[in-house]
C-alpha positions as protocol buffer text, in pm:
chain_id: "A"
residue {
  index: 1
  type: MET
  ca { x: 6108 y: 6529 z: 7696 }
}
residue {
  index: 2
  type: ARG
  ca { x: 6277 y: 6388 z: 7995 }
}
residue {
  index: 3
  type: HIS
  ca { x: 6528 y: 6669 z: 8004 }
}
residue {
  index: 4
  type: ALA
  ca { x: 6250 y: 6927 z: 7967 }
}
residue {
  index: 5
  type: ALA
  ca { x: 6064 y: 6777 z: 8270 }
}
residue {
  index: 6
  type: ILE
  ca { x: 6373 y: 6791 z: 8480 }
}
residue {
  index: 7
  type: ALA
  ca { x: 6434 y: 7147 z: 8386 }
}
residue {
  index: 8
  type: SER
  ca { x: 6079 y: 7240 z: 8472 }
}
residue {
  index: 9
  type: LEU
  ca { x: 6112 y: 7079 z: 8817 }
}
residue {
  index: 10
  type: LEU
  ca { x: 6432 y: 7263 z: 8881 }
}
residue {
  index: 11
  type: LEU
  ca { x: 6283 y: 7593 z: 8784 }
}
residue {
  index: 12
  type: ALA
  ca { x: 5972 y: 7525 z: 8989 }
}
residue {
  index: 13
  type: GLY
  ca { x: 6183 y: 7473 z: 9292 }
}
residue {
  index: 14
  type: GLN
  ca { x: 6364 y: 7801 z: 9267 }
}
residue {
  index: 15
  type: ALA
  ca { x: 6238 y: 8096 z: 9476 }
}
residue {
  index: 16
  type: VAL
  ca { x: 6105 y: 8388 z: 9279 }
}
residue {
  index: 17
  type: VAL
  ca { x: 6331 y: 8682 z: 9347 }
}
residue {
  index: 18
  type: PRO
  ca { x: 6130 y: 9012 z: 9351 }
}
residue {
  index: 19
  type: PRO
  ca { x: 6277 y: 9301 z: 9159 }
}
residue {
  index: 20
  type: ALA
  ca { x: 6505 y: 9540 z: 9351 }
}
residue {
  index: 21
  type: VAL
  ca { x: 6323 y: 9841 z: 9498 }
}
residue {
  index: 22
  type: PRO
  ca { x: 6518 y: 10147 z: 9608 }
}
residue {
  index: 23
  type: THR
  ca { x: 6500 y: 10214 z: 9979 }
}
residue {
  index: 24
  type: GLU
  ca { x: 6624 y: 10488 z: 10215 }
}
residue {
  index: 25
  type: PRO
  ca { x: 6982 y: 10357 z: 10281 }
}
residue {
  index: 26
  type: ILE
  ca { x: 7037 y: 10464 z: 10640 }
}
residue {
  index: 27
  type: THR
  ca { x: 6702 y: 10319 z: 10758 }
}
residue {
  index: 28
  type: THR
  ca { x: 6770 y: 9996 z: 10568 }
}
residue {
  index: 29
  type: ILE
  ca { x: 7110 y: 9955 z: 10738 }
}
residue {
  index: 30
  type: LEU
  ca { x: 6975 y: 10023 z: 11082 }
}
residue {
  index: 31
  type: ASP
  ca { x: 6683 y: 9787 z: 11023 }
}
residue {
  index: 32
  type: ALA
  ca { x: 6936 y: 9517 z: 10932 }
}
residue {
  index: 33
  type: PHE
  ca { x: 7057 y: 9513 z: 11301 }
}
residue {
  index: 34
  type: ARG
  ca { x: 6719 y: 9372 z: 11413 }
}
residue {
  index: 35
  type: THR
  ca { x: 6818 y: 9041 z: 11273 }
}
residue {
  index: 36
  type: HIS
  ca { x: 7198 y: 9060 z: 11228 }
}
residue {
  index: 37
  type: ALA
  ca { x: 7470 y: 9125 z: 11485 }
}
residue {
  index: 38
  type: VAL
  ca { x: 7715 y: 9242 z: 11218 }
}
residue {
  index: 39
  type: VAL
  ca { x: 7633 y: 9457 z: 10920 }
}
residue {
  index: 40
  type: ALA
  ca { x: 7923 y: 9499 z: 10675 }
}
residue {
  index: 41
  type: LEU
  ca { x: 7936 y: 9795 z: 10444 }
}
residue {
  index: 42
  type: GLY
  ca { x: 8154 y: 9784 z: 10141 }
}
residue {
  index: 43
  type: GLU
  ca { x: 8298 y: 10130 z: 10065 }
}
residue {
  index: 44
  type: GLY
  ca { x: 8364 y: 10079 z: 9695 }
}
residue {
  index: 45
  type: ASP
  ca { x: 8683 y: 10238 z: 9578 }
}
residue {
  index: 46
  type: HIS
  ca { x: 8904 y: 10326 z: 9867 }
}
residue {
  index: 47
  type: GLY
  ca { x: 8918 y: 10697 z: 9956 }
}
residue {
  index: 48
  type: ASN
  ca { x: 8607 y: 10808 z: 9765 }
}
residue {
  index: 49
  type: ASP
  ca { x: 8437 y: 11115 z: 9906 }
}
residue {
  index: 50
  type: GLN
  ca { x: 8089 y: 10987 z: 9849 }
}
residue {
  index: 51
  type: SER
  ca { x: 8138 y: 10691 z: 10079 }
}
residue {
  index: 52
  type: ARG
  ca { x: 8291 y: 10909 z: 10348 }
}
residue {
  index: 53
  type: VAL
  ca { x: 8002 y: 11151 z: 10345 }
}
residue {
  index: 54
  type: PHE
  ca { x: 7755 y: 10871 z: 10363 }
}
residue {
  index: 55
  type: ARG
  ca { x: 7928 y: 10712 z: 10660 }
}
residue {
  index: 56
  type: LEU
  ca { x: 7938 y: 11039 z: 10838 }
}
residue {
  index: 57
  type: SER
  ca { x: 7562 y: 11080 z: 10783 }
}
residue {
  index: 58
  type: LEU
  ca { x: 7508 y: 10723 z: 10897 }
}
residue {
  index: 59
  type: ILE
  ca { x: 7689 y: 10750 z: 11239 }
}
residue {
  index: 60
  type: ASN
  ca { x: 7536 y: 11092 z: 11300 }
}
residue {
  index: 61
  type: ASP
  ca { x: 7194 y: 10967 z: 11256 }
}
residue {
  index: 62
  type: ARG
  ca { x: 7018 y: 10996 z: 11598 }
}
residue {
  index: 63
  type: ARG
  ca { x: 6925 y: 10631 z: 11595 }
}
residue {
  index: 64
  type: PHE
  ca { x: 7272 y: 10493 z: 11517 }
}
residue {
  index: 65
  type: PRO
  ca { x: 7435 y: 10518 z: 11871 }
}
residue {
  index: 66
  type: SER
  ca { x: 7127 y: 10358 z: 12030 }
}
residue {
  index: 67
  type: ILE
  ca { x: 7162 y: 10060 z: 11803 }
}
residue {
  index: 68
  type: VAL
  ca { x: 7537 y: 10007 z: 11727 }
}
residue {
  index: 69
  type: ASN
  ca { x: 7814 y: 9954 z: 11973 }
}
residue {
  index: 70
  type: ASP
  ca { x: 8126 y: 9913 z: 11762 }
}
residue {
  index: 71
  type: ILE
  ca { x: 8255 y: 10011 z: 11424 }
}
residue {
  index: 72
  type: VAL
  ca { x: 8529 y: 9793 z: 11255 }
}
residue {
  index: 73
  type: VAL
  ca { x: 8740 y: 9979 z: 11008 }
}
residue {
  index: 74
  type: GLU
  ca { x: 8968 y: 9826 z: 10742 }
}
residue {
  index: 75
  type: GLY
  ca { x: 9329 y: 9931 z: 10689 }
}
residue {
  index: 76
  type: ALA
  ca { x: 9411 y: 10037 z: 11043 }
}
residue {
  index: 77
  type: ASN
  ca { x: 9692 y: 9869 z: 11240 }
}
residue {
  index: 78
  type: ALA
  ca { x: 9545 y: 9685 z: 11539 }
}
residue {
  index: 79
  type: ALA
  ca { x: 9868 y: 9749 z: 11730 }
}
residue {
  index: 80
  type: TYR
  ca { x: 9728 y: 10105 z: 11780 }
}
residue {
  index: 81
  type: GLN
  ca { x: 9399 y: 9986 z: 11933 }
}
residue {
  index: 82
  type: ASP
  ca { x: 9469 y: 10132 z: 12274 }
}
residue {
  index: 83
  type: VAL
  ca { x: 9571 y: 10468 z: 12130 }
}
residue {
  index: 84
  type: VAL
  ca { x: 9257 y: 10488 z: 11919 }
}
residue {
  index: 85
  type: ASP
  ca { x: 9034 y: 10371 z: 12211 }
}
residue {
  index: 86
  type: ARG
  ca { x: 9161 y: 10659 z: 12425 }
}
residue {
  index: 87
  type: TYR
  ca { x: 9131 y: 10906 z: 12134 }
}
residue {
  index: 88
  type: VAL
  ca { x: 8765 y: 10828 z: 12051 }
}
residue {
  index: 89
  type: ARG
  ca { x: 8680 y: 10835 z: 12425 }
}
residue {
  index: 90
  type: GLY
  ca { x: 8794 y: 11200 z: 12423 }
}
residue {
  index: 91
  type: GLU
  ca { x: 9120 y: 11160 z: 12617 }
}
residue {
  index: 92
  type: ASP
  ca { x: 9418 y: 11382 z: 12545 }
}
residue {
  index: 93
  type: VAL
  ca { x: 9578 y: 11187 z: 12253 }
}
residue {
  index: 94
  type: ALA
  ca { x: 9767 y: 11359 z: 11970 }
}
residue {
  index: 95
  type: GLU
  ca { x: 9614 y: 11322 z: 11624 }
}
residue {
  index: 96
  type: ASP
  ca { x: 9956 y: 11233 z: 11489 }
}
residue {
  index: 97
  type: ALA
  ca { x: 9953 y: 10924 z: 11716 }
}
residue {
  index: 98
  type: VAL
  ca { x: 9616 y: 10821 z: 11578 }
}
residue {
  index: 99
  type: ARG
  ca { x: 9726 y: 10864 z: 11217 }
}
residue {
  index: 100
  type: GLY
  ca { x: 9993 y: 10610 z: 11278 }
}
residue {
  index: 101
  type: ALA
  ca { x: 9729 y: 10337 z: 11290 }
}
residue {
  index: 102
  type: TRP
  ca { x: 9669 y: 10405 z: 10919 }
}
residue {
  index: 103
  type: GLU
  ca { x: 10011 y: 10523 z: 10804 }
}
residue {
  index: 104
  type: ASN
  ca { x: 10192 y: 10219 z: 10963 }
}
residue {
  index: 105
  type: SER
  ca { x: 9939 y: 9948 z: 10854 }
}
residue {
  index: 106
  type: THR
  ca { x: 9982 y: 9684 z: 10589 }
}
residue {
  index: 107
  type: GLN
  ca { x: 9764 y: 9910 z: 10375 }
}
residue {
  index: 108
  type: THR
  ca { x: 9947 y: 10236 z: 10357 }
}
residue {
  index: 109
  type: GLN
  ca { x: 9831 y: 10270 z: 9996 }
}
residue {
  index: 110
  type: ILE
  ca { x: 9482 y: 10349 z: 10131 }
}
residue {
  index: 111
  type: VAL
  ca { x: 9625 y: 10653 z: 10307 }
}
residue {
  index: 112
  type: LEU
  ca { x: 9788 y: 10766 z: 9980 }
}
residue {
  index: 113
  type: LEU
  ca { x: 9441 y: 10757 z: 9813 }
}
residue {
  index: 114
  type: SER
  ca { x: 9290 y: 10977 z: 10084 }
}
residue {
  index: 115
  type: THR
  ca { x: 9449 y: 11217 z: 10329 }
}
residue {
  index: 116
  type: ARG
  ca { x: 9143 y: 11172 z: 10545 }
}
residue {
  index: 117
  type: SER
  ca { x: 9170 y: 10797 z: 10609 }
}
residue {
  index: 118
  type: ALA
  ca { x: 9234 y: 10851 z: 10985 }
}
residue {
  index: 119
  type: GLY
  ca { x: 8969 y: 11125 z: 10996 }
}
residue {
  index: 120
  type: PHE
  ca { x: 8691 y: 10873 z: 11065 }
}
residue {
  index: 121
  type: ALA
  ca { x: 8832 y: 10826 z: 11427 }
}
residue {
  index: 122
  type: GLY
  ca { x: 8798 y: 11203 z: 11469 }
}
residue {
  index: 123
  type: ASP
  ca { x: 8441 y: 11188 z: 11344 }
}
residue {
  index: 124
  type: VAL
  ca { x: 8359 y: 10922 z: 11604 }
}
residue {
  index: 125
  type: ARG
  ca { x: 8541 y: 11119 z: 11871 }
}
residue {
  index: 126
  type: ALA
  ca { x: 8332 y: 11430 z: 11793 }
}
residue {
  index: 127
  type: LEU
  ca { x: 8013 y: 11222 z: 11802 }
}
residue {
  index: 128
  type: ASN
  ca { x: 8108 y: 11052 z: 12132 }
}
residue {
  index: 129
  type: ALA
  ca { x: 8159 y: 11395 z: 12292 }
}
residue {
  index: 130
  type: ARG
  ca { x: 7786 y: 11452 z: 12251 }
}
residue {
  index: 131
  type: LEU
  ca { x: 7672 y: 11113 z: 12373 }
}
residue {
  index: 132
  type: PRO
  ca { x: 7631 y: 10981 z: 12732 }
}
residue {
  index: 133
  type: LYS
  ca { x: 7907 y: 10737 z: 12831 }
}
residue {
  index: 134
  type: GLN
  ca { x: 7697 y: 10421 z: 12795 }
}
residue {
  index: 135
  type: ARG
  ca { x: 7618 y: 10502 z: 12434 }
}
residue {
  index: 136
  type: ARG
  ca { x: 7961 y: 10598 z: 12308 }
}
residue {
  index: 137
  type: LEU
  ca { x: 8096 y: 10413 z: 12003 }
}
residue {
  index: 138
  type: ARG
  ca { x: 8418 y: 10212 z: 11987 }
}
residue {
  index: 139
  type: VAL
  ca { x: 8635 y: 10199 z: 11667 }
}
residue {
  index: 140
  type: LEU
  ca { x: 8787 y: 9856 z: 11623 }
}
residue {
  index: 141
  type: LEU
  ca { x: 9098 y: 9842 z: 11401 }
}
residue {
  index: 142
  type: GLY
  ca { x: 9059 y: 9560 z: 11156 }
}
residue {
  index: 143
  type: ASP
  ca { x: 9404 y: 9527 z: 11002 }
}
residue {
  index: 144
  type: PRO
  ca { x: 9638 y: 9271 z: 11162 }
}
residue {
  index: 145
  type: PRO
  ca { x: 9905 y: 9425 z: 11392 }
}
residue {
  index: 146
  type: ILE
  ca { x: 10235 y: 9488 z: 11223 }
}
residue {
  index: 147
  type: ASP
  ca { x: 10560 y: 9633 z: 11343 }
}
residue {
  index: 148
  type: TRP
  ca { x: 10752 y: 9757 z: 11051 }
}
residue {
  index: 149
  type: ASN
  ca { x: 11080 y: 9740 z: 11245 }
}
residue {
  index: 150
  type: LEU
  ca { x: 11050 y: 9359 z: 11238 }
}
residue {
  index: 151
  type: ILE
  ca { x: 10974 y: 9338 z: 10868 }
}
residue {
  index: 152
  type: HIS
  ca { x: 11293 y: 9254 z: 10689 }
}
residue {
  index: 153
  type: SER
  ca { x: 11183 y: 9056 z: 10390 }
}
residue {
  index: 154
  type: ARG
  ca { x: 10889 y: 8999 z: 10148 }
}
residue {
  index: 155
  type: ASP
  ca { x: 10811 y: 8688 z: 10338 }
}
residue {
  index: 156
  type: ASP
  ca { x: 10787 y: 8877 z: 10657 }
}
residue {
  index: 157
  type: TYR
  ca { x: 10533 y: 9114 z: 10503 }
}
residue {
  index: 158
  type: GLN
  ca { x: 10339 y: 8830 z: 10336 }
}
residue {
  index: 159
  type: ASN
  ca { x: 10301 y: 8643 z: 10671 }
}
residue {
  index: 160
  type: VAL
  ca { x: 10118 y: 8939 z: 10821 }
}
residue {
  index: 161
  type: LEU
  ca { x: 9924 y: 9015 z: 10497 }
}
residue {
  index: 162
  type: ALA
  ca { x: 9792 y: 8659 z: 10499 }
}
residue {
  index: 163
  type: LEU
  ca { x: 9595 y: 8748 z: 10811 }
}
residue {
  index: 164
  type: ARG
  ca { x: 9391 y: 9030 z: 10664 }
}
residue {
  index: 165
  type: ASP
  ca { x: 9074 y: 8821 z: 10628 }
}
residue {
  index: 166
  type: SER
  ca { x: 9103 y: 8609 z: 10940 }
}
residue {
  index: 167
  type: PHE
  ca { x: 9209 y: 8885 z: 11174 }
}
residue {
  index: 168
  type: PRO
  ca { x: 8900 y: 9105 z: 11141 }
}
residue {
  index: 169
  type: ALA
  ca { x: 8681 y: 8795 z: 11162 }
}
residue {
  index: 170
  type: ASP
  ca { x: 8842 y: 8683 z: 11486 }
}
residue {
  index: 171
  type: LEU
  ca { x: 8830 y: 9047 z: 11611 }
}
residue {
  index: 172
  type: ILE
  ca { x: 8447 y: 9068 z: 11548 }
}
residue {
  index: 173
  type: THR
  ca { x: 8397 y: 8724 z: 11706 }
}
residue {
  index: 174
  type: ARG
  ca { x: 8595 y: 8814 z: 12021 }
}
residue {
  index: 175
  type: GLU
  ca { x: 8503 y: 9183 z: 12072 }
}
residue {
  index: 176
  type: VAL
  ca { x: 8149 y: 9190 z: 11940 }
}
residue {
  index: 177
  type: LEU
  ca { x: 7966 y: 8853 z: 11915 }
}
residue {
  index: 178
  type: ALA
  ca { x: 8117 y: 8708 z: 12240 }
}
residue {
  index: 179
  type: LYS
  ca { x: 8001 y: 9018 z: 12418 }
}
residue {
  index: 180
  type: ARG
  ca { x: 7659 y: 9021 z: 12254 }
}
residue {
  index: 181
  type: MET
  ca { x: 7730 y: 9361 z: 12100 }
}
residue {
  index: 182
  type: LEU
  ca { x: 7627 y: 9487 z: 11753 }
}
residue {
  index: 183
  type: CYS
  ca { x: 7874 y: 9632 z: 11507 }
}
residue {
  index: 184
  type: GLY
  ca { x: 7900 y: 9791 z: 11173 }
}
residue {
  index: 185
  type: ALA
  ca { x: 8203 y: 9703 z: 10969 }
}
residue {
  index: 186
  type: VAL
  ca { x: 8346 y: 9931 z: 10695 }
}
residue {
  index: 187
  type: LEU
  ca { x: 8546 y: 9707 z: 10471 }
}
residue {
  index: 188
  type: GLY
  ca { x: 8679 y: 9713 z: 10112 }
}
residue {
  index: 189
  type: GLN
  ca { x: 8449 y: 9598 z: 9839 }
}
residue {
  index: 190
  type: CYS
  ca { x: 8621 y: 9251 z: 9798 }
}
residue {
  index: 191
  type: ASP
  ca { x: 8644 y: 9191 z: 10172 }
}
residue {
  index: 192
  type: VAL
  ca { x: 8280 y: 9233 z: 10266 }
}
residue {
  index: 193
  type: SER
  ca { x: 8194 y: 8880 z: 10156 }
}
residue {
  index: 194
  type: HIS
  ca { x: 8351 y: 8621 z: 9929 }
}
residue {
  index: 195
  type: ARG
  ca { x: 8630 y: 8797 z: 9750 }
}
residue {
  index: 196
  type: ALA
  ca { x: 8533 y: 8919 z: 9408 }
}
residue {
  index: 197
  type: ASP
  ca { x: 8888 y: 8852 z: 9276 }
}
residue {
  index: 198
  type: GLY
  ca { x: 8855 y: 8480 z: 9352 }
}
residue {
  index: 199
  type: ALA
  ca { x: 9142 y: 8487 z: 9594 }
}
residue {
  index: 200
  type: GLY
  ca { x: 8954 y: 8328 z: 9875 }
}
residue {
  index: 201
  type: GLU
  ca { x: 8711 y: 8409 z: 10150 }
}
residue {
  index: 202
  type: GLY
  ca { x: 8638 y: 8755 z: 10269 }
}
residue {
  index: 203
  type: ALA
  ca { x: 8631 y: 8870 z: 10629 }
}
residue {
  index: 204
  type: THR
  ca { x: 8265 y: 8803 z: 10688 }
}
residue {
  index: 205
  type: ASP
  ca { x: 8297 y: 8459 z: 10532 }
}
residue {
  index: 206
  type: THR
  ca { x: 8553 y: 8354 z: 10791 }
}
residue {
  index: 207
  type: MET
  ca { x: 8347 y: 8425 z: 11105 }
}
residue {
  index: 208
  type: PRO
  ca { x: 8224 y: 8089 z: 11236 }
}
residue {
  index: 209
  type: GLU
  ca { x: 7930 y: 8258 z: 11405 }
}
residue {
  index: 210
  type: ALA
  ca { x: 7822 y: 8421 z: 11083 }
}
residue {
  index: 211
  type: ARG
  ca { x: 7793 y: 8089 z: 10890 }
}
residue {
  index: 212
  type: GLY
  ca { x: 7427 y: 7981 z: 10889 }
}
residue {
  index: 213
  type: ARG
  ca { x: 7321 y: 8169 z: 11198 }
}
residue {
  index: 214
  type: GLY
  ca { x: 7224 y: 8505 z: 11039 }
}
residue {
  index: 215
  type: ASN
  ca { x: 7478 y: 8708 z: 11233 }
}
residue {
  index: 216
  type: GLY
  ca { x: 7653 y: 8869 z: 10940 }
}
residue {
  index: 217
  type: TRP
  ca { x: 7491 y: 9077 z: 10667 }
}
residue {
  index: 218
  type: PRO
  ca { x: 7713 y: 9225 z: 10392 }
}
residue {
  index: 219
  type: MET
  ca { x: 7603 y: 9534 z: 10200 }
}
residue {
  index: 220
  type: ARG
  ca { x: 7760 y: 9697 z: 9898 }
}
residue {
  index: 221
  type: GLU
  ca { x: 7739 y: 10058 z: 9788 }
}
residue {
  index: 222
  type: HIS
  ca { x: 7633 y: 10126 z: 9439 }
}
């Protein structure tokens, strides 16, 4: 009887979770920025066309550039940040130079899954060309910088790879939250929040400002 009473008290203290209701996804994501500085969107399997088409629809929604300042992308070498900045601003930068951010990152396998991995920067460049300067978007490269000329052993590679969660979190803290900007982050499914493989925290878990202050909101595609 005592155990039943304890169980009843525990159940009574739990919030009733309403059933999930389908919503229009783009509006739902944009509405999330009213209360969150960072909205992280898991892309599911890397390189899938459905996610790419949806992201293109999202950034081309007329409301998006008036709400969001920056977009963080996974799998792009941050050593190329200046190159990509100039490219999405519309400057004369060769596409081959931009592709290097993806082809020379720690996640080259993502490029192998999709020949359009670097194409998102081109999508943002095309959008920025139609926008006034103050509303243009910036693409932040979320993979830690790596110079393959300096990688001579497995340990060298693992030392850089170990930064893949903390680096984008620090990047968002420095380039978005500290400047009171809003950003959308496109990350792998395990990296959106606590890693599903049990290997530790995901990128949004490691942002100090996102802990307990409502700044980060992870979303997963289904």
